[in-house]
N, C-alpha and C positions, 0 to 999 in steps of 0.2 A: 674734723681737721684733715686737710688733704696732705698728710705728712709725706706721702710718696713723692711729692714734688721736690723734696729736698735732696741735697747731695749727701751721700753716705760718707761718714768719716772713716778713716783708716786707723783711728786711734782707739777703737773699742776692742778689747781683748778679754779673754776668759782666764780666770785663775784655775790652774790645774793642779795646784799644790795640795788640795784637800785640806787646806788650813781650817782652823776653827776649833774644834774640841769643846771644852767647857764653856764658860762665859768669856766675855772680853777681859783681857789682861793687859793693862797699859802700864808703861813705865817710861822714864826718861823725859819727863816734863815737856821739853821743847819739841820732842818728836810728836807728841800728841797735839800740842798747840791749843789755842783757844777754841778753834772750831771743833776739835775732838772733845774738849771739856764740855762744850755746849751739847754735843751729841749724847754724852754720857748722862747728863742731867735730863735731857728730853726723853731718854729711854725710860727713866724712872717714872716720868709723867705718863708716858704712853702705856707702860705695862705694869704699873703699880708696884715697882720695885721699892725695897726698903730705902728711905732717904739716908739712913745711916750708912748703908753700903755705898751709896753714891758719894757721900762725903769722904768715906775712906778712900775711894778711888781718886777723888780730887786731891786728897792729902798726899797721895803717892806720886803726884805729878808736879811737885814743886822744883825739881831739878832742872838742869839745862845741859843736855848732852850733845846737842847738835843734830840728833835724829837722822842717822844715816838710813837710806832706803833699805828695806828688807829684801832679801833674795826671794824671788818668786818664780814659779814656773808659769809662763804665759803662753797662750796660744791664740791665734786669730779667732775672733768671735764667730759663731755659726751664722746661719742664714734663716733662722726661724723668724716668724713675724715680729715677735717682741724685740728680738735682737736687731732686726732691720729698723724697727722704729727708733731704738736708741741710737743707732748709727746716723739716722737722718737728723734727729734732733741735735746730736752732738755736732754733726757736720754744719748745721745751721748756726750753732753758737760759734763755731770756728770762723765761719764766713762773716758773721756780724761783728764779732770782737776783733777779728783780723782787720776788717775795714776801718773800724773805729780807731784802733791803735795806729794804723797806717796814716790816718788823717792827722795824727799827732807826731808823725815821723818816728814811730816806734814799731817794733815787731811784736807780734802776739805769739808767745810760746804756748801752744795749745796743750791742755792737759790730756792725759790718757785716762780713759774710763774703763775700769776693771769690773767685769761681771763675775760674781761669785755665787756660790750656793752653800748655805749653812754657816760658813765662816771664812775668814781671809786674814792673811798676815800682811800688814802694811808697815810703812815707816813709823806710823803712829801706834803700832802695837797690833796685837791680835784682836780681831773683832768678830762678834757673832752676828748672824742675820738680824737678830732682835734690835740691833742698833739702827737699822734702816740705812738709807743712803747717807754717805758722808764724804767730806773732802778732807784729805790729809795734806797739810802744808809741807810736811817733811819730805814727801816724794812727789808733790804736786799732781796727785791723782785723785779722781773721783771713784768711789766704790759704790756698787749697786747690786743688790740681790733682787732679781726680777720678781721674786715672790712678793716683794713689797708692793708692787702694783696691784696685786690681788688684795692685799691687806688694805690698801687705800679704798678699794671699792666696798669690801665687806665690813671692815671695822669703822672706817671713817666716812663712808658714804660719799666718797670723792671719786666719781667715775669720769671717764672721758679722756680722749687722747691728749687734749691740751692741758688737762690737770696733771697728767704724767709728764708732759713736756715741761711744765712749770717746775716740777720737782728737780728735773735734771738741770734746768736753767738756774735754779736757785743754788745748787752745788757748784756749778760753773761760776756763778756770781762770787762765791767764796774764793775761787781761783783768781778771779780778777782782783779781788781785794788783796790777795796775797801778792800779786804782781805789783800792785800800787803801793805796797808797803803798809797797808792799813792794818793787817793782822799783827805785824811787828809793833806798830804804834799802840795798838790795843793791849798787847802783851806788856809793853813797857809801862803803860798807864796803870795796868792791873798790879804790876810789881810795886808801883809807887803808892798803892793803896786805894786807887779808884775802884769803887764797887763794880763787880761784874754782874751779879744777879740783881733782881729788883726791877720794877717797872721802868726805871730810867737808867738801868745798868748798862755797862759796856756790851755785855752779851746780847741784850735786846737790841741795842743800836746797831750792832754788827749784823745781826740776823735780819733786821728790817731793811738794812741797806742791801743785803743780798736779794731780798724780795724785790726791792726797787730795781736792782740791776737785772733781775729776771724780767721785769716789766719793760726795761729799756731794750733788752734783747727781743722781746715779743714784738715791740713796735717796729724795729728795724727788720726783723724776719718777715713780718707781714708786708712791709714795703718791697722786700726782695722777692718774695714768693707768692704773695696773695693766697695764702693757704688756709686762712681761718674761715670757718663756717658759722652759721647762726648757733649761738649757745656756747661756743668755745671759750670766749672770755669769761662767761658766767661759770663755766666748769673750773677754770683756773682760780677764780675768785672764791668759789665754793671750797676748793682744796685749801686755799690760804685761810679761809674762815674756820675750817674743820680742825686745823692743826695749830690754832692759836693757843697760847699758854692757858688762858682762862677756860677754853673749851676742853682741853686735854685734862686739866686739873679737875674740872667738874666731873668729867667722865670717870677719872681714876679715883678721886677722893670724895666727890660729892660736894665740894666747896672749892673756892678760889683763894689762893695765897699770892697776892701781887708781889710780895717781897722775894718770892722765889722764882719770879719770871726769868726766862732765859731767851725766849724768842719773840716776845711781844704778844699782845692780845689779838684775838681774831680780827677785830675792827682795825687795829694798827697794821696787821699784815696785809689785809685787803687794801687799806689806804695807800700803803707805800708801793705795792705792786701797781695799783692804778696810777700813782704819780709817775712811775717810770714808764708805763705804757702810754700814758697820755702825752708825755713830753718827748720821749725818746732821747732825753738829755741827761747825762750823768750828773749835771749840776743840780738836778732836782732830787738827787739821792743823798744829800748831805744830812744823814740822820744823826751825826755826832755834834752838830752845832745848831740844833733846833731845840727849843724849850718844849714844844708840843709834839709828841710822837703820835 
């Protein structure tokens, strides 16, 4: 991937607060939001955490406090290669989504991407690096520990620049969902009793849509920059395949439990990324009104 061709974003910062400490400690329901709940569940799948602990965390998130952004010490991100890569990818997401929003006579408020090490405090609560990348709707920021990229390669065998770009684009996809009001609609449906987990649950449909949005970004970014090389799309598809619920559960437990799915199967994640990439059209990403995921 010729990622150096992209424009560097000014919205990448580093968290200097030294946040972290023990494990993630979340509270105030709406501050965490559905995206955060999904992340907590996937942590259990990724690292073999006790499901009872996850359920306890979920049970502590039933309130609605408005989720005010946490106070953080931020500094401009450095200029090492990995950080420059993140800046270029985020810059491309800003250009693509900015153009698409402008086409609808809307402005695109770009998210800030916070790089952290070990742990971080967000409006969604305190998070450890074990959570992996996540989007916090409470402060409209993406959070990323760069060590996760090494984890992708060693633990999940998902190497390649475009595989890493897909991860960032997926989290930005959640930001787009937040701007469209999709996250609020999902939260409201969940409060009415619509199941979040399960092969057809709200969580799965929301995550698959973020995968599709990542594909839409990839389509337009390629048109703008012509930066993809042979094997790049396959790298992204491999990453999507490696982090499907079925693949993660089989790795952690040795068996698959579809009723506990939160992100979708490997085949579904690949399918929806490909749908977005092939069409470049948001209309192809309606995962909430399709019977077949």
